[in-house]
Every structure is written in C-alpha cells, then in structure tokens.
C-alpha positions in Angstrom: 0.2 19.1 10.1 -1.5 17.5 7.1 0.4 14.2 7.6 0.0 14.1 11.3 -3.8 14.7 11.1 -4.2 11.8 8.8 -1.4 9.6 10.1 -3.5 6.5 10.7 -4.9 6.5 7.2 -1.5 7.1 5.6 0.2 4.4 7.8 -2.5 1.8 6.9 -2.3 2.8 3.2 1.5 2.5 3.2 1.5 -0.9 4.9 -1.2 -2.3 2.6 0.9 -1.2 -0.4 4.1 -2.5 1.1 2.5 -5.9 1.5 1.4 -5.9 -2.2 4.3 -4.2 -3.9 7.2 -4.0 -1.5 9.3 -1.0 -0.4 8.2 2.4 -1.6 6.9 5.9 -0.7 3.6 7.7 -0.4 3.6 10.6 -2.8 1.5 13.6 -1.8 0.9 15.6 -4.9 0.3 19.3 -4.0 0.7 20.2 -7.7 -2.6 18.6 -8.5 -4.5 19.5 -5.4 -8.0 21.0 -5.9 -10.4 22.9 -3.8 -14.2 22.7 -3.8 -15.8 25.0 -1.4 -14.3 24.3 2.0 -12.9 20.9 0.9 -9.3 20.5 -0.2 -8.5 17.3 -2.2 -4.8 16.4 -2.3 -4.0 13.3 -4.5 -1.8 10.8 -2.9 -0.5 7.4 -4.2 2.1 4.8 -3.5 5.2 4.3 -5.7 7.1 1.1 -5.1 10.8 0.4 -5.6 11.3 -1.4 -9.0 7.7 -0.6 -10.1 6.6 0.5 -13.5 5.2 3.7 -12.0 8.7 4.5 -10.7 10.3 3.6 -14.0 7.9 5.9 -15.9 8.8 8.7 -13.5 12.5 8.2 -14.3 13.3 6.8 -10.8 13.4 8.5 -7.4 13.8 12.3 -7.5 17.2 12.1 -5.8 19.8 9.5 -4.6 19.0 10.7 -1.0 15.3 9.6 -1.5 16.4 6.3 -3.1 18.6 5.7 0.0 15.8 6.4 2.4 13.4 4.1 0.5 16.0 1.3 0.6 16.7 1.7 4.3 13.5 2.6 6.1 11.7 0.2 8.4 8.2 -0.4 7.0 6.9 -1.7 10.3 7.7 1.6 11.9 8.1 4.3 9.2 6.4 5.8 6.2 8.4 7.6 3.6 6.5 10.6 2.1 7.5 12.5 -1.0 5.8 15.8 -1.3 5.5 17.3 -4.8 5.4 21.1 -4.3 3.6 23.7 -6.3 6.9 25.3 -7.4 8.0 22.0 -9.1 10.4 21.0 -6.3 9.9 18.1 -4.0 11.0 17.1 -0.5 10.7 13.9 1.6 10.0 12.8 5.2 10.7 9.5 6.8 8.0 9.7 9.5 7.0 7.5 12.4 4.1 7.8 14.7 1.4 5.8 16.5 -0.2 3.6 15.4 2.6 1.8 13.6 1.8 1.0 10.0 0.8 -2.7 10.6 -1.4 -1.7 13.6 -3.0 1.1 11.6 -3.7 -1.4 8.8 -5.2 -3.9 11.2 -7.4 -1.4 12.9 -8.6 0.0 9.6 -9.5 -3.5 8.4 -11.3 -4.3 11.6 -13.3 -1.1 11.2 -14.2 -2.1 7.6 -15.4 -5.5 8.7 -17.4 -4.0 11.5 -19.0 -1.4 9.2 -19.9 -4.1 6.7 -22.1 -6.1 9.1 
C-alpha cells in the first residue's frame, strides 16, 4: 500500500536516477523510519548498479536481486528493495501507471508550473 500510494513520486525518482546513474533500485529503509506525531518518515534512496554506494554495501543483498536489477525494464518498472526492521530484506519489481518516464515528465512540468 505504501508503494502504491506514492507510485508517481517513486516512479519519477527512479527514472531521474536511472537517467543520471543507470540501472538500480529504490531502497525503502524501514530500519531507519521515524514517527513524529501523526507523520511517518521512511528514508528512501537510489542505489545504482556499479555505484560506490553499492560497493560500500557489499553488493546486492542476493543474486536474485542482482538478476532483477540487471533485467528489469526501466521504462516500465521500478525495482524496490525494502529493508525490514528484523534485519531481513525483500524486493519488488513493480509496474503501474504512470510509467516512470511519464511520471518524471509530469513531475517536472508541475515543478516548472509551480515556479512561475
């Protein structure tokens, strides 16, 4: 539900980072989530294949995730890695509307519109 409710933002974020850094995954870090009153803040960031950030982490958590990152279609999909509170992690290869390039374009149009 968390991913679906924020799909357009995640898709735009993933596409922007794909354009800058190449293939990768959006990491949702539940381990470092914080709550302030009614607001829940869950850190998320992009990790690109062959990046220093990935190297520092010791690579992808599993060969299965590495295969998903190597084979997903960035124009349609976003790979999510969720770091759970219990220390484990799981992944999703998700697709929804708008597609990542469309979400990115819509977000950028919105930013230009807001700036005027």
